[in-house]
C-alpha positions as CSV (number, residue, x, y, z in Angstrom):
1,X,0.0,0.0,0.0
2,X,1.4,3.3,-1.0
3,X,0.9,6.5,0.9
4,X,-0.3,9.8,-0.5
5,X,1.8,11.7,2.0
6,X,4.5,13.7,0.3
7,X,8.0,13.1,1.6
8,X,8.4,16.9,1.9
9,X,5.5,17.1,4.4
10,X,7.4,14.7,6.8
11,X,8.6,16.6,9.8
12,X,6.8,19.8,8.9
13,X,8.9,20.7,5.9
14,X,5.9,20.9,3.6
15,X,4.3,23.7,5.6
16,X,7.6,25.7,5.4
17,X,7.8,25.3,1.6
18,X,4.1,26.1,1.2
19,X,4.5,29.3,3.3
20,X,7.6,30.3,1.3
21,X,5.6,29.8,-1.9
22,X,2.8,32.0,-0.5
23,X,5.3,34.7,0.5
24,X,6.9,34.7,-2.9
25,X,3.5,35.0,-4.6
26,X,2.6,37.9,-2.3
27,X,5.9,39.6,-3.1
28,X,5.4,39.1,-6.8
29,X,1.9,40.6,-6.7
30,X,3.1,43.6,-4.7
31,X,5.9,44.3,-7.1
32,X,3.6,43.9,-10.1
33,X,1.2,46.5,-8.5
34,X,4.1,48.8,-7.8
35,X,5.4,48.7,-11.4
36,X,1.9,49.1,-12.8
37,X,1.2,52.1,-10.5
38,X,4.6,53.6,-11.3
39,X,3.9,53.5,-15.1
40,X,0.4,54.9,-14.7
41,X,1.3,57.7,-12.3
42,X,4.5,59.1,-13.7
43,X,5.0,61.3,-16.8
44,X,8.1,61.1,-19.0
45,X,9.3,64.5,-17.8
46,X,9.3,63.8,-14.1
47,X,10.4,60.2,-14.4
48,X,13.9,59.5,-13.1
49,X,16.3,57.5,-15.3
50,X,16.0,54.5,-13.1
51,X,14.2,53.1,-10.1
52,X,15.7,51.0,-7.5
53,X,14.7,49.6,-4.1
54,X,16.3,47.1,-1.9
55,X,16.8,46.0,1.7
56,X,19.6,44.7,3.7
57,X,19.2,42.3,6.6
58,X,21.9,42.1,9.2
59,X,22.1,40.6,12.7
60,X,22.9,43.1,15.4
61,X,25.1,42.6,18.4
62,X,21.9,41.9,20.4
63,X,21.3,38.8,18.1
64,X,18.2,40.3,16.5
65,X,17.8,40.9,12.8
66,X,17.8,44.5,11.6
67,X,16.3,45.4,8.2
68,X,17.3,48.6,6.4
69,X,15.6,49.8,3.2
70,X,17.4,51.8,0.5
71,X,16.7,53.2,-2.9
72,X,14.9,56.1,-4.5
73,X,11.4,54.6,-4.3
74,X,9.3,53.1,-1.6
75,X,6.2,50.8,-1.7
76,X,3.2,52.2,0.0
77,X,0.3,50.3,1.6
78,X,-1.6,50.2,-1.7
79,X,1.5,49.3,-3.7
80,X,2.1,52.8,-5.1
81,X,5.7,53.9,-5.5
82,X,6.6,57.3,-4.1
83,X,9.6,58.8,-5.9
84,X,12.3,60.4,-3.7
85,X,14.5,63.2,-5.0
86,X,17.5,61.9,-3.0
87,X,18.5,58.3,-3.2
88,X,19.5,56.4,-0.1
89,X,22.9,54.7,-0.6
90,X,23.4,51.2,0.5
91,X,25.1,51.8,3.8
92,X,26.6,49.4,6.4
93,X,28.6,50.2,9.5
94,X,30.5,48.0,12.0
95,X,32.1,48.7,15.3
96,X,35.8,47.7,15.4
97,X,36.3,47.2,19.1
98,X,40.0,46.4,18.7
99,X,40.8,49.8,17.2
100,X,38.0,51.6,19.0
101,X,36.3,52.9,15.9
102,X,33.3,52.5,13.6
103,X,33.7,51.9,9.9
104,X,30.9,53.2,7.7
105,X,30.8,51.9,4.1
106,X,28.4,53.5,1.6
107,X,27.9,52.6,-2.1
108,X,27.4,55.8,-4.0
109,X,28.3,55.2,-7.7
110,X,28.3,58.1,-10.1
111,X,29.5,60.9,-7.9
112,X,32.9,62.5,-7.4
113,X,34.7,62.9,-4.0
114,X,34.4,66.7,-4.4
115,X,30.6,66.3,-4.3
116,X,30.5,64.4,-1.0
117,X,29.7,66.1,2.2
118,X,30.0,64.3,5.5
119,X,28.9,65.7,8.9
120,X,29.4,63.9,12.2
121,X,27.8,64.6,15.6
122,X,28.4,62.5,18.7
123,X,25.6,60.0,17.8
124,X,25.0,60.5,14.1
125,X,26.7,60.4,10.7
126,X,25.2,62.4,7.8
127,X,26.3,61.7,4.2
128,X,25.2,63.8,1.3
129,X,26.6,63.4,-2.3
130,X,25.6,65.0,-5.5
131,X,26.7,65.1,-9.1
132,X,24.3,66.0,-11.9
133,X,21.1,64.1,-11.4
134,X,22.6,61.6,-8.9
135,X,21.9,62.7,-5.3
136,X,22.4,60.5,-2.2
137,X,21.5,61.3,1.3
138,X,21.7,59.1,4.4
139,X,21.4,59.8,8.1
140,X,23.0,57.0,10.1
141,X,22.3,57.0,13.9
142,X,25.0,55.1,15.9
143,X,24.9,53.5,19.3
144,X,28.2,54.8,20.5
145,X,29.6,58.3,21.0
146,X,31.8,59.4,18.2
147,X,35.0,61.5,18.2
148,X,34.2,63.8,15.3
149,X,37.8,65.2,15.2
150,X,39.3,61.7,14.3
151,X,37.3,61.0,11.2
152,X,39.0,59.9,8.0
153,X,37.2,59.3,4.7
154,X,38.1,57.9,1.3
155,X,36.1,57.4,-1.9
156,X,37.2,54.9,-4.6
157,X,35.2,53.3,-7.4
158,X,31.8,54.4,-6.0
159,X,32.5,53.2,-2.4
160,X,32.9,55.6,0.4
161,X,34.7,54.4,3.5
162,X,34.6,56.4,6.7
163,X,36.5,55.6,9.9
164,X,35.7,57.4,13.1
165,X,37.1,56.8,16.5
166,X,34.7,56.3,19.4
167,X,35.0,58.3,22.6
168,X,36.1,56.5,25.7
169,X,34.3,58.8,28.1
170,X,30.9,60.4,27.6
171,X,32.0,63.8,29.0
172,X,32.1,66.5,26.3
173,X,33.1,70.1,26.5
174,X,30.0,72.2,26.7
175,X,31.5,75.0,24.6
176,X,32.4,72.8,21.6
177,X,30.2,73.2,18.6
178,X,28.2,70.1,17.6
179,X,29.0,68.6,14.2
180,X,32.1,68.5,12.1
181,X,32.5,68.4,8.4
182,X,34.9,65.7,7.1
183,X,37.1,66.1,4.0
184,X,37.1,63.1,1.6
185,X,40.5,62.0,0.3
């Protein structure tokens, strides 16, 4: 006697694969709605040369996943795409405990180092870059206090790398202005 039970259902695997299929179908439908809406609601004159949207999933030091979105469009509840004038670069940062610094990496192709402006406050890094129609802007909150006077940045082949020392103590001079502009090498 043969069984009609699929070998994939054994041990609960079937329900996992079925759920994955449903999730992929929902994602495909959402993307189709987004693209249809985008084509219907944009005219040729205000349409950017390209649309992109993505997300990055990382696991934080607390062991929990962190999801960051980037791009120049965002899906709305109804599947509509809202165009943003500034793109959000794909940004990642890590804490280098050995060297007591954070390293911020941002993908910003199509701009020159002269068009990049970086501002650092004790708990935030702001990156703005512009060349022609390419505009990027990111605000990156950090969990450590930064020493804005130690920042060093370089830009090569569309990749910005910023290294900033972290402060050992949290006492700061009250008269010191907040925020420092960083020169890109």
